[in-house]
N, C-alpha and C positions, 0 to 999 in steps of 0.2 A: 808064449800061450799068443796064439795069432784067434784075435776073434772071428768068426763068419759076418758074412754079409746082413746087417738087420735088414733091407729090403729084402732077399732074397732069399737066404740061409746059406749062400752058395761056398765052402769053403774058400780060406784064401790060403796064400802059399807067403811065408815069409821073406821079409827081404834079405832077412841074415838066412845065410845056407848054413847054419848050421844049427838055426833056430833057437837061439841063445834070448832073443828080444823079446820086447816086453811091446809086444802086440804092434807089431809094426808091419804094416800087410803090402805085397805086391797088387799093383795094378787094384786101389781102392785107395781110399782116402778117411783115416781116422777125424771125429770128431767127439767133445770133451765139451761138458755143461756141468755150472752147479745148481742148475735148474733155472725156473722164471719162476716169475711173481706171477699167481693167478695158475699155473699148473696143479690138477688136482693129484697128477701124478709122482710127482717129483721136485722139488722146493724144501730144499731140507733145511738151509739158511746155519749148517755148519763146517763148512769146506768142505763136504761129502762132492764127489765129483761122478758122473756116468759117463763112459766114453764105448764107442762105438763106433764100425767100419759101414764103409758104404760102397761098393764095388765100381770099378769103373763103368761098367755095364746100367747097373741102375742110376748112378750118378746123373753121367750124361745122355740116360733117356727121360731122365726125368727134369732135365733142363729148365723149364719152362718152369719151374713149379719153384725156383731156386733164384735169391737174389745174390748179387755181385757185392760186396759194402768192399769198399778202398778208405785204408786210414791214412790219410794223409800230415806227417808233420811239419810245422810249420814252425822255424826257427826264429826265434822272435829278438831283435838286437833291441840293446839300449845303451846309454852312454851318460859317464860321468866323469870327474877328476880323478884323475890317478896321484894318492899323494904316498908316496913309496915311505916306509916304516924309518 
């Protein structure tokens, strides 16, 4: 079951040629949210999530309203004496 584009409603094709996927759209991106503090529409605090797709045309067409976040993982090394058993 591939959901349509949330923004324009366009029907989206599945990346799975057999269509057996769980919402894996082609030429679109899937977004999930567990809600947001302050939302009057969806903030269940019970582990529930919403999932929606945005087609590539809508995503790139609205690029000026999108922020790119990058997560950088830093490895911190500490040293201590090794005492064999």
